[in-house]
Structures are given as structure tokens and as C-alpha cells.
N, CA, C and O of each residue as an XYZ file, in Angstrom:
508
protein
N     107.945     94.293     80.741
C     108.139     93.006     80.119
C     109.508     93.006     79.439
O     109.845     93.921     78.687
N     110.273     91.979     79.715
C     111.566     91.828     79.054
C     111.424     91.099     77.729
O     112.056     91.456     76.735
N     110.583     90.072     77.732
C     110.462     89.242     76.538
C     109.108     88.556     76.538
O     108.472     88.378     77.576
N     108.692     88.178     75.348
C     107.459     87.411     75.196
C     107.711     86.374     74.113
O     108.064     86.718     72.985
N     107.532     85.133     74.450
C     107.757     84.047     73.502
C     106.427     83.402     73.163
O     105.655     83.048     74.054
N     106.165     83.253     71.902
C     104.962     82.550     71.474
C     105.329     81.080     71.322
O     105.758     80.629     70.260
N     105.151     80.369     72.387
C     105.599     78.981     72.495
C     104.953     78.112     71.435
O     105.591     77.191     70.925
N     103.705     78.383     71.091
C     103.003     77.567     70.092
C     103.663     77.661     68.714
O     103.476     76.767     67.888
N     104.426     78.715     68.448
C     105.165     78.807     67.183
C     106.384     77.890     67.188
O     106.734     77.309     66.160
N     107.018     77.763     68.329
C     108.202     76.918     68.445
C     107.828     75.451     68.608
O     108.490     74.562     68.073
N     106.752     75.216     69.357
C     106.302     73.859     69.663
C     104.803     73.781     69.376
O     103.997     73.986     70.284
N     104.413     73.491     68.137
C     102.999     73.559     67.728
C     102.043     72.703     68.558
O     100.863     73.038     68.662
N     102.512     71.627     69.138
C     101.620     70.742     69.883
C     101.376     71.202     71.318
O     100.682     70.514     72.066
N     101.922     72.331     71.716
C     101.748     72.817     73.091
C     100.459     73.594     73.296
O     100.110     73.905     74.435
N      99.742     73.915     72.229
C      98.483     74.650     72.345
C      97.530     74.163     71.263
O      97.973     73.748     70.193
N      96.230     74.208     71.527
C      95.270     73.865     70.477
C      95.435     74.801     69.284
O      95.937     75.915     69.439
N      95.024     74.368     68.111
C      95.196     75.181     66.899
C      94.448     76.511     66.972
O      94.788     77.453     66.256
N      93.440     76.592     67.826
C      92.652     77.822     67.945
C      93.157     78.735     69.071
O      92.526     79.744     69.384
N      94.288     78.379     69.672
C      94.797     79.159     70.809
C      96.272     79.469     70.623
O      96.939     78.914     69.751
N      96.756     80.357     71.452
C      98.173     80.718     71.463
C      98.714     80.465     72.869
O      97.994     80.600     73.858
N      99.986     80.100     72.940
C     100.653     79.881     74.225
C     101.765     80.909     74.296
O     102.742     80.849     73.550
N     101.599     81.841     75.198
C     102.516     82.970     75.317
C     103.222     82.892     76.668
O     102.570     82.750     77.702
N     104.534     82.982     76.663
C     105.308     83.019     77.905
C     106.002     84.377     77.975
O     106.814     84.718     77.114
N     105.673     85.135     79.000
C     106.232     86.478     79.146
C     107.202     86.500     80.318
O     106.959     85.871     81.348
N     108.286     87.216     80.157
C     109.272     87.401     81.215
C     109.269     88.860     81.620
O     109.118     89.743     80.776
N     109.432     89.110     82.874
C     109.454     90.475     83.379
C     110.493     90.574     84.467
O     110.907     89.570     85.046
N     110.911     91.795     84.739
C     111.924     91.994     85.776
C     111.595     93.247     86.571
O     111.358     94.319     86.013
N     111.588     93.089     87.851
C     111.426     94.207     88.770
C     112.462     94.083     89.867
O     112.980     92.998     90.133
N     112.751     95.182     90.485
C     113.620     95.119     91.655
C     112.950     94.242     92.703
O     111.722     94.174     92.764
N     113.740     93.577     93.520
C     113.215     92.612     94.479
C     112.091     93.179     95.351
O     111.077     92.515     95.566
N     112.268     94.393     95.847
C     111.236     94.972     96.723
C     109.903     95.082     95.995
O     108.860     94.740     96.552
N     109.930     95.553     94.762
C     108.696     95.685     93.986
C     108.126     94.322     93.647
O     106.917     94.108     93.740
N     108.986     93.406     93.259
C     108.538     92.065     92.869
C     107.835     91.370     94.023
O     106.793     90.744     93.833
N     108.394     91.476     95.202
C     107.816     90.794     96.359
C     106.490     91.412     96.771
O     105.656     90.733     97.370
N     106.277     92.695     96.462
C     105.040     93.369     96.851
C     103.891     93.062     95.893
O     102.730     93.075     96.301
N     104.197     92.788     94.637
C     103.151     92.570     93.650
C     102.508     91.198     93.803
O     103.198     90.193     93.975
N     101.204     91.166     93.740
C     100.493     89.882     93.756
C     100.535     89.288     92.351
O     100.866     89.981     91.389
N     100.204     88.018     92.237
C     100.152     87.358     90.930
C      99.147     88.077     90.027
O      99.395     88.245     88.833
N      98.020     88.498     90.590
C      97.007     89.211     89.793
C      97.550     90.529     89.255
O      97.247     90.906     88.123
N      98.350     91.235     90.054
C      98.936     92.498     89.603
C      99.958     92.260     88.496
O     100.045     93.040     87.548
N     100.728     91.189     88.618
C     101.700     90.855     87.578
C     100.967     90.557     86.273
O     101.340     91.073     85.220
N      99.940     89.739     86.339
C      99.176     89.382     85.140
C      98.533     90.626     84.529
O      98.564     90.797     83.310
N      97.956     91.487     85.348
C      97.327     92.710     84.836
C      98.348     93.593     84.113
O      98.055     94.150     83.056
N      99.527     93.714     84.679
C     100.578     94.522     84.056
C     100.992     93.934     82.713
O     101.086     94.652     81.718
N     101.236     92.633     82.686
C     101.656     92.000     81.434
C     100.547     92.056     80.385
O     100.830     92.245     79.202
N      99.308     91.898     80.795
C      98.189     91.985     79.850
C      98.091     93.386     79.258
O      97.843     93.535     78.061
N      98.283     94.416     80.083
C      98.275     95.793     79.571
C      99.373     95.985     78.526
O      99.151     96.593     77.478
N     100.556     95.460     78.825
C     101.675     95.624     77.888
C     101.438     94.844     76.598
O     101.751     95.336     75.514
N     100.891     93.640     76.700
C     100.586     92.865     75.490
C      99.514     93.570     74.653
O      99.561     93.531     73.423
N      98.563     94.204     75.308
C      97.536     94.960     74.599
C      98.179     96.151     73.881
O      97.874     96.404     72.716
N      99.065     96.885     74.566
C      99.709     98.057     73.968
C     100.605     97.671     72.795
O     100.621     98.350     71.768
N     101.341     96.587     72.950
C     102.333     96.206     71.939
C     101.718     95.432     70.781
O     102.011     95.704     69.617
N     100.858     94.458     71.110
C     100.363     93.531     70.092
C      98.847     93.545     69.909
O      98.304     92.755     69.137
N      98.172     94.435     70.613
C      96.715     94.525     70.534
C      96.045     93.203     70.936
O      95.043     92.798     70.346
N      96.606     92.554     71.932
C      96.021     91.321     72.469
C      95.151     91.712     73.658
O      95.651     92.132     74.702
N      93.852     91.569     73.484
C      92.923     91.969     74.541
C      92.159     90.791     75.135
O      91.534     90.930     76.186
N      92.199     89.650     74.488
C      91.454     88.475     74.975
C      91.996     88.041     76.329
O      93.201     88.091     76.577
N      91.098     87.619     77.190
C      91.495     87.114     78.507
C      92.203     85.774     78.339
O      91.790     84.959     77.513
N      93.245     85.537     79.095
C      93.943     84.248     78.987
C      93.065     83.108     79.500
O      92.243     83.288     80.399
N      93.260     81.930     78.905
C      92.534     80.739     79.350
C      93.132     80.193     80.643
O      92.423     79.636     81.481
N      94.418     80.355     80.790
C      95.116     79.890     81.996
C      96.341     80.766     82.201
O      96.926     81.266     81.240
N      96.722     80.949     83.451
C      97.870     81.791     83.790
C      98.627     81.147     84.940
O      98.029     80.604     85.869
N      99.930     81.216     84.864
C     100.790     80.834     85.987
C     101.835     81.919     86.153
O     102.420     82.391     85.178
N     102.060     82.305     87.387
C     103.077     83.315     87.687
C     104.125     82.661     88.575
O     103.814     82.099     89.625
N     105.376     82.747     88.127
C     106.503     82.255     88.910
C     107.391     83.447     89.228
O     107.731     84.232     88.342
N     107.759     83.578     90.474
C     108.690     84.634     90.873
C     110.018     83.966     91.212
O     110.200     83.411     92.296
N     110.927     84.037     90.263
C     112.233     83.409     90.427
C     113.288     84.496     90.583
O     113.644     85.157     89.608
N     113.781     84.682     91.779
C     114.812     85.714     91.970
C     116.150     85.288     91.369
O     116.545     84.125     91.450
N     116.826     86.241     90.774
C     118.185     86.000     90.286
C     118.292     85.018     89.147
O     119.325     84.361     89.010
N     117.248     84.885     88.306
C     117.308     83.881     87.247
C     117.930     84.365     85.959
O     118.413     83.556     85.167
N     117.928     85.671     85.730
C     118.470     86.181     84.482
C     119.651     87.098     84.780
O     119.547     88.033     85.574
N     120.740     86.820     84.148
C     121.933     87.644     84.365
C     121.649     89.095     83.992
O     120.953     89.373     83.015
N     122.181     89.988     84.763
C     122.060     91.413     84.485
C     123.465     92.002     84.473
O     124.201     91.901     85.454
N     123.821     92.607     83.370
C     125.127     93.235     83.282
C     125.129     94.509     84.121
O     124.190     95.303     84.069
N     126.189     94.688     84.887
C     126.296     95.859     85.748
C     126.775     97.091     85.002
O     127.216     97.014     83.855
N     126.679     98.218     85.671
C     127.167     99.483     85.119
C     128.651     99.323     84.802
O     129.411     98.796     85.615
N     129.053     99.767     83.646
C     130.449     99.669     83.234
C     130.780     98.390     82.488
O     131.943     98.147     82.167
N     129.773     97.562     82.205
C     130.014     96.278     81.540
C     130.712     96.450     80.194
O     131.670     95.737     79.896
N     130.238     97.391     79.382
C     130.849     97.575     78.057
C     132.295     98.051     78.162
O     133.132     97.675     77.342
N     132.591     98.872     79.162
C     133.978     99.306     79.379
C     134.852     98.112     79.762
O     135.981     97.991     79.285
N     134.336     97.229     80.622
C     135.086     96.016     80.994
C     135.319     95.130     79.778
O     136.402     94.570     79.610
N     134.298     95.004     78.927
C     134.451     94.195     77.714
C     135.538     94.760     76.810
O     136.309     94.004     76.217
N     135.604     96.059     76.704
C     136.638     96.682     75.873
C     138.022     96.394     76.443
O     138.951     96.097     75.692
N     138.164     96.476     77.739
C     139.454     96.173     78.389
C     139.821     94.706     78.173
O     140.975     94.390     77.883
N     138.856     93.822     78.310
C     139.095     92.390     78.064
C     139.536     92.183     76.619
O     140.478     91.436     76.355
N     138.850     92.847     75.680
C     139.210     92.716     74.260
C     140.658     93.139     74.029
O     141.399     92.476     73.303
N     141.055     94.246     74.653
C     142.433     94.717     74.508
C     143.418     93.703     75.079
O     144.451     93.430     74.467
N     143.110     93.149     76.235
C     144.005     92.164     76.848
C     144.082     90.885     76.013
O     145.144     90.269     75.924
N     142.986     90.490     75.414
C     142.976     89.276     74.591
C     143.841     89.429     73.347
O     144.330     88.431     72.819
N     144.041     90.645     72.868
C     144.900     90.856     71.708
C     146.343     90.453     72.008
O     147.108     90.131     71.099
N     146.700     90.473     73.274
C     148.053     90.083     73.677
C     148.215     88.563     73.699
O     149.338     88.058     73.706
N     147.121     87.850     73.708
C     147.153     86.379     73.705
C     146.180     85.861     72.643
O     145.056     85.479     72.966
N     146.606     85.848     71.385
C     145.699     85.508     70.291
C     145.155     84.070     70.348
O     144.149     83.769     69.704
N     145.791     83.204     71.090
C     145.294     81.828     71.179
C     144.334     81.636     72.345
O     143.984     80.508     72.692
N     143.913     82.738     72.942
C     142.925     82.694     74.015
C     141.713     83.488     73.568
O     141.841     84.614     73.085
N     140.547     82.905     73.728
C     139.306     83.596     73.401
C     138.258     83.237     74.442
O     138.423     82.274     75.191
N     137.207     83.991     74.488
C     136.156     83.787     75.478
C     134.803     83.685     74.795
O     134.566     84.308     73.760
N     133.929     82.902     75.381
C     132.570     82.773     74.870
C     131.642     82.519     76.047
O     132.071     82.066     77.108
N     130.381     82.813     75.847
C     129.402     82.533     76.886
C     128.508     83.724     77.166
O     128.577     84.742     76.476
N     127.670     83.594     78.179
C     126.667     84.614     78.436
C     127.176     85.801     79.250
O     126.415     86.730     79.519
N     128.410     85.789     79.635
C     128.942     86.884     80.434
C     129.463     88.046     79.625
O     130.022     88.986     80.188
N     129.294     88.004     78.311
C     129.945     89.006     77.473
C     128.978     89.864     76.670
O     128.816     91.046     76.975
N     128.347     89.315     75.678
C     127.489     90.122     74.796
C     126.168     89.420     74.501
O     125.822     89.197     73.341
N     125.449     89.081     75.531
C     124.125     88.478     75.372
C     123.969     87.255     76.246
O     124.866     86.415     76.309
N     122.830     87.147     76.925
C     122.645     86.061     77.882
C     121.845     84.898     77.331
O     121.825     83.829     77.942
N     121.186     85.073     76.197
C     120.332     84.021     75.655
C     121.120     82.920     74.978
O     122.305     83.074     74.680
N     120.446     81.805     74.739
C     121.084     80.678     74.065
C     121.614     81.087     72.692
O     122.748     80.737     72.366
N     120.846     81.815     71.867
C     121.400     82.216     70.567
C     122.669     83.062     70.711
O     123.592     82.940     69.906
N     122.712     83.915     71.734
C     123.917     84.723     71.966
C     125.098     83.840     72.325
O     126.214     84.066     71.858
N     124.854     82.835     73.152
C     125.936     81.922     73.553
C     126.424     81.108     72.364
O     127.627     80.892     72.212
N     125.501     80.656     71.521
C     125.892     79.921     70.310
C     126.734     80.818     69.418
O     127.762     80.394     68.889
N     126.286     82.076     69.251
C     127.031     83.021     68.412
C     128.446     83.238     68.952
O     129.410     83.175     68.190
N     128.581     83.492     70.258
C     129.922     83.734     70.794
C     130.781     82.471     70.718
O     131.997     82.554     70.549
N     130.151     81.313     70.843
C     130.902     80.065     70.692
C     131.430     79.889     69.280
O     132.576     79.486     69.082
N     130.595     80.190     68.306
C     131.024     80.100     66.899
C     132.133     81.102     66.603
O     133.127     80.775     65.954
N     131.948     82.327     67.090
C     132.980     83.349     66.876
C     134.302     82.929     67.503
O     135.363     83.130     66.912
N     134.241     82.348     68.693
C     135.468     81.891     69.360
C     136.110     80.764     68.571
O     137.331     80.728     68.422
N     135.296     79.839     68.063
C     135.848     78.721     67.285
C     136.520     79.225     66.011
O     137.608     78.770     65.660
N     135.879     80.154     65.326
C     136.461     80.724     64.113
C     137.787     81.414     64.427
O     138.768     81.261     63.699
N     137.801     82.169     65.514
C     139.029     82.861     65.902
C     140.131     81.858     66.230
O     141.278     82.050     65.827
N     139.806     80.812     66.942
C     140.833     79.813     67.308
C     141.345     79.085     66.066
O     142.547     78.851     65.940
N     140.452     78.728     65.156
C     140.876     78.051     63.934
C     141.820     78.934     63.111
O     142.742     78.437     62.465
N     141.583     80.218     63.143
C     142.417     81.158     62.389
C     143.833     81.232     62.961
O     144.761     81.603     62.242
N     144.020     80.885     64.241
C     145.352     80.978     64.846
C     146.170     79.697     64.652
O     147.377     79.685     64.897
N     145.509     78.616     64.209
C     146.213     77.352     64.043
C     146.729     77.220     62.617
O     146.056     77.619     61.666
N     147.904     76.669     62.477
C     148.462     76.404     61.148
C     148.097     74.973     60.748
O     148.362     74.027     61.489
N     147.496     74.829     59.590
C     147.112     73.468     59.109
C     148.002     73.048     57.979
O     147.844     71.951     57.443
């Protein structure tokens, strides 16, 4: 499991008050992913939720989506490339980068890098 979001905490009206709405993300290599049935995926995620959060109750409803290539994965050497980019950016202080290709793929990471880039750009301008 890569992540588990308790949707009912973010959007209270998405589940009855006596239930929880959990969305779990997982990642397997394509060959493994294609071989696993929906039941096997659910069984694996349920085992992990039991181990991590002691959730043993059977789900009321389940949907499994197999979406290939949906989450960016940084390749081997990514941090070394980032360091080289950082060094090159020092030569051009009025250029900065933001987005999910650098230090985090989630929306909060993108917001953070956007804010950091804006702060850096504002610091280079004379007012």
C-alpha cells in the first residue's frame, strides 16, 4: 500500500456517520498487477490495514481500479539530478522550478514547491 486516505474525514457527507470511507492506493510492477485478481488486491490491502490500523471489519463495498502509469515514479539517480539542477539554477537566479517532477508528486508538494518558487522569485525583484 502506498497510501490510505480516510475520505470521510475530508468530505464528511461521503459516508454515513457510522461508517468510514477509505481509499487505498497500491503499486505493483505491471506483470504482478495484471496477474492479481480484484479479490487478491482487496485481500492484500485488508491484511495491510489490519496490520497497520487494526481494521478487521469487512468492507461494505469495494471497487478496484487498475490504472497503469497513474502515479509518477522517480527513477534511480533522481536526487543526483536534482542536485545538478540546483547547481545550474544558481547560475540563473531569476529562474526557478516548481511542480511534481522534483520533490513530491502530491498536490501539497506541488503547492509547497510553487510557494517556494514564488518566494524565491520575489526575493530577486527590486521593489
